[in-house]
Every structure is written in structure tokens, then in C-alpha cells.
C-alpha positions in Angstrom: 16.2 -7.7 -39.7 12.4 -8.0 -39.3 10.7 -7.5 -36.0 10.1 -11.3 -35.5 13.8 -12.0 -35.9 14.7 -9.2 -33.5 12.4 -10.7 -30.9 13.9 -14.1 -31.4 17.5 -12.8 -31.0 16.4 -11.0 -27.8 15.8 -14.3 -26.1 18.9 -15.7 -24.4 18.4 -19.5 -24.1 20.1 -20.9 -21.0 18.2 -24.2 -21.1 16.8 -23.7 -17.7 15.7 -20.1 -18.5 14.7 -18.1 -21.5 16.1 -14.6 -20.6 13.9 -11.9 -22.1 16.4 -9.2 -23.2 13.7 -7.3 -25.2 11.8 -6.3 -22.0 13.4 -2.9 -21.6 12.0 -1.9 -25.0 8.5 -3.2 -24.2 8.3 -2.4 -20.5 10.9 0.3 -19.8 13.0 -1.9 -17.5 14.9 -5.2 -17.7 13.5 -8.5 -16.6 13.5 -9.0 -12.9 14.8 -12.3 -11.4 12.5 -14.0 -8.9 15.2 -15.8 -6.9 13.1 -18.0 -4.6 13.4 -21.6 -5.8 16.4 -21.0 -8.1 19.9 -22.3 -7.4 22.8 -19.8 -7.1 24.2 -21.2 -10.4 20.9 -20.6 -12.2 20.8 -17.0 -10.9 24.4 -16.4 -11.8 23.7 -17.6 -15.4 20.7 -15.2 -15.7 22.8 -12.3 -14.3 25.5 -13.2 -16.8 23.1 -13.0 -19.8 21.8 -9.6 -18.6 25.3 -8.3 -17.9 26.4 -9.3 -21.4 23.4 -7.4 -22.8 24.3 -4.3 -20.8 21.2 -4.5 -18.6 20.9 -3.6 -14.9 19.8 -6.4 -12.6 17.2 -6.6 -9.9 16.7 -10.0 -8.1 13.9 -10.3 -5.6 13.3 -12.8 -2.7 16.9 -13.7 -2.4 18.1 -15.4 0.8 21.4 -14.5 2.5 22.7 -17.9 1.6 22.0 -17.5 -2.1 23.7 -14.1 -2.1 26.7 -15.5 -0.2 27.2 -18.0 -3.0 26.5 -15.5 -5.8 28.8 -12.8 -4.4 31.8 -15.1 -4.8 31.2 -15.1 -8.6 29.8 -11.6 -8.9 31.5 -9.5 -6.2 30.1 -6.2 -7.5 26.5 -7.2 -6.8 24.8 -5.6 -3.8 22.5 -7.2 -1.3 19.7 -5.4 0.4 19.0 -7.5 3.5 15.7 -6.1 4.7 14.2 -6.0 1.2 15.7 -9.5 0.4 16.9 -8.2 -3.0 20.0 -8.2 -5.1 21.0 -5.3 -7.4 23.7 -5.0 -9.9 24.3 -1.7 -11.8 25.7 -2.5 -15.2 24.7 0.7 -17.0 24.3 4.2 -15.5 20.8 4.9 -14.3 19.1 8.2 -15.0 18.4 10.5 -12.0 15.4 9.5 -10.0 12.2 11.4 -11.0 8.7 12.1 -9.8 7.7 11.0 -6.3 6.5 7.7 -4.9 5.7 7.3 -1.2 5.8 3.9 0.5 4.0 3.7 3.8 4.7 0.9 6.2 2.2 0.1 9.0 4.6 -1.7 11.4 8.3 -2.7 11.6 7.4 -6.3 10.9 6.0 -5.2 7.5 9.3 -3.6 6.5 10.6 -6.4 4.3 7.6 -6.0 2.0 7.7 -2.2 2.1 11.4 -2.1 1.4 11.0 -4.5 -1.5 8.3 -2.1 -2.9 10.5 0.9 -2.4 13.6 -0.7 -4.0 11.6 -1.8 -7.0 10.1 1.6 -7.6 13.5 3.2 -7.2 15.1 0.7 -9.6 12.3 1.7 -12.1 13.4 5.3 -12.0 11.1 6.8 -9.3 12.2 9.1 -6.5 11.0 7.2 -3.4 10.3 8.2 0.2 9.6 5.5 2.8 7.4 6.3 5.8 7.8 3.7 8.5 5.8 2.5 11.5 2.7 4.6 11.2 0.0 1.9 11.6 -3.5 2.5 13.0 -2.5 1.4 16.6 -0.8 4.9 16.8 -2.6 6.8 14.1 -1.4 10.2 15.3 2.1 9.2 13.9 0.7 9.4 10.3 -0.6 13.0 10.4 2.7 14.7 10.2 3.4 12.9 6.9 0.1 13.9 5.1 1.8 16.7 3.1 4.3 14.2 1.8 1.6 11.8 0.8 -0.4 14.5 -0.9 2.6 15.4 -3.1 3.3 11.9 -4.2 2.2 10.7 -7.6 1.4 7.2 -6.2 1.3 5.8 -2.7 2.1 2.2 -1.7 0.6 1.3 1.7 1.9 -1.9 3.3 0.0 -3.4 6.3 -0.6 -6.7 8.1 -2.9 -7.5 11.0 -6.4 -6.2 10.1 -5.1 -4.2 7.1 -6.9 -1.0 7.9 -4.2 1.5 7.0 -4.9 1.8 3.2 -8.5 2.7 3.9 -7.5 5.3 6.5 -5.1 6.9 4.1 -7.6 6.6 1.2 -9.9 8.9 3.1 -7.3 11.6 3.5 -5.5 12.0 0.2 -6.4 12.2 -3.5 -3.5 10.1 -4.8 -3.6 6.6 -6.4 -3.0 4.0 -3.6 -1.6 0.5 -4.1 -2.4 -1.5 -1.0 -0.2 -4.5 0.0 -1.5 -7.0 2.6 1.3 -8.8 4.5 1.4 -12.2 6.2 2.2 -10.5 9.5 -0.4 -11.2 12.2 -1.9 -13.6 14.7 -4.3 -16.6 14.3 -7.4 -15.4 12.5 -5.3 -13.2 10.4 -4.8 -16.4 8.3 -1.3 -15.5 7.0 -2.5 -12.4 5.2 -6.0 -13.4 4.1 -7.7 -11.1 6.6 -5.9 -7.9 5.5 -6.3 -8.9 1.8 -10.1 -9.2 2.2 -10.2 -6.0 4.2 -8.3 -4.1 1.5 -10.4 -5.5 -1.2 -13.6 -4.5 0.7 -12.3 -0.9 1.4 -15.0 1.8 1.2 -12.3 4.3 0.2 -12.3 4.7 -3.6 -9.2 4.6 -5.7 -7.4 1.8 -3.8 -5.9 -1.0 -5.9 -4.8 -4.2 -4.0 -2.0 -6.6 -4.9 -1.4 -10.1 -3.6 -0.2 -10.9 -0.1 3.5 -9.8 0.5 3.8 -8.6 -3.1 6.0 -5.6 -2.5 7.5 -6.0 -6.0 4.2 -5.8 -7.8 3.2 -2.8 -5.8 6.4 -1.0 -6.4 6.3 -1.7 -10.1 2.7 -0.4 -10.3 3.6 2.8 -8.4 6.6 3.4 -10.7 4.5 3.0 -13.8 2.0 5.5 -12.5 4.9 7.8 -11.5 6.1 7.8 -15.1 2.9 9.4 -16.4 3.7 12.9 -17.4 7.4 12.4 -17.5 9.1 13.3 -20.9 9.4 10.3 -23.2 
């Protein structure tokens, strides 16, 4: 079978979705289901196609109501309430490797941070989460500097004024993925203020993802983490 035919056979046509079953070969992990805006039946159909192909499942931005309906059809699925994610282990996963650190500025930022951590973990990284070390109590961060300096990549999640990635960027020599969150008051503008602050950081080596995009940050950190791992 030629490569074009293989790619065609790797698409599972559900009508409402074209499930990309070739993604593990190209990207090193299965397709991830973005659950917001999908019906439970649609999500169940996509999960079914992935299960049939022997692929593990990660679904992001899933509501408790969606999971309640899905769990009746797929009771072996797990729900991660803070991260708002579903996982389903269909095939054994290899032991976690490397080291990704996820730093969360405040407790209100935890949903985004936990989404990043779960994503990186699901992509094979060993993940450590450091919670509630924002700049309002900066001394809380210092005891974790050795951990951050050992990490292959660091995800920093912050709302309000979004200063934490710049602070950490001045203290360590690791790649930093900054995540602005929609947590904050009035002129925070639902995440625009920390997004602009992070984009304008004077600390070099900081990459910024979109507002509340824990998934994107976790995926980027996991890909960095893979560098140097045996093929």
C-alpha cells in the first residue's frame, strides 16, 4: 500500500468529524479532543474510533455535565475536574521521562496550570507542579529554584498583571512557555493585560501562548522535553 493510501485509511470518517488516526506517527501522540462545543454523542463517537485504533484518549475543556453523560457509555474513562479533562488509557503508556515544571501563580490559575501539566504528562513527560507562588508573595518561589533549574522546560501560568514569567526568566536558563490567564479585575481585560505583559517581557527565552491555553503550553513543553531522549 502506498503512503497516500495509508494516509487515507488513517482517517476515520464519522460524518461530523474526520478522526486523524495517523497523528501518532506524525506527531508522537494521538489526536486530542477539544470537547467544548461538542455534544456527548459526538465525543463518544470520536473516542470509539480512537479506542478501535488502540489509541489513548485525552479530551480537553470538558464540562462535568459532558463527562456525566459520557461516563455512562464509557465507564472506564477518568475525569480530571480541576484540569477539565478526560483521559482514557487504551494502551499501556511508557514510563514518564525527562522533567517539565509547571508553575502556577495563584490558586485561581490552577485549571489552566493543571491542563498544561496533564497534557505534558500524557505526552510522556515527568511533570512537577509548583502552585501558588505568584509575585504578591515572591519569597514562596525561591525554595523551588533548584527544581526549575533542573527542568528541561518550564510552563509559567499567571493572570492579573502576568509578571511571573519575567521574574522566573531572570533567574533560570531553561526554556519558558508563558501562559496568560483570564483571571483578574477590570483593566486586566479578560487576559489581554497579562498577554501583552508576557509578549513584552525583557527576559529572553520566553515564548507565549494564547490566553488560558494550558493545552498548547503543555504540548510545547513536552516536545522540548523529548529532545535528547532515545528515539
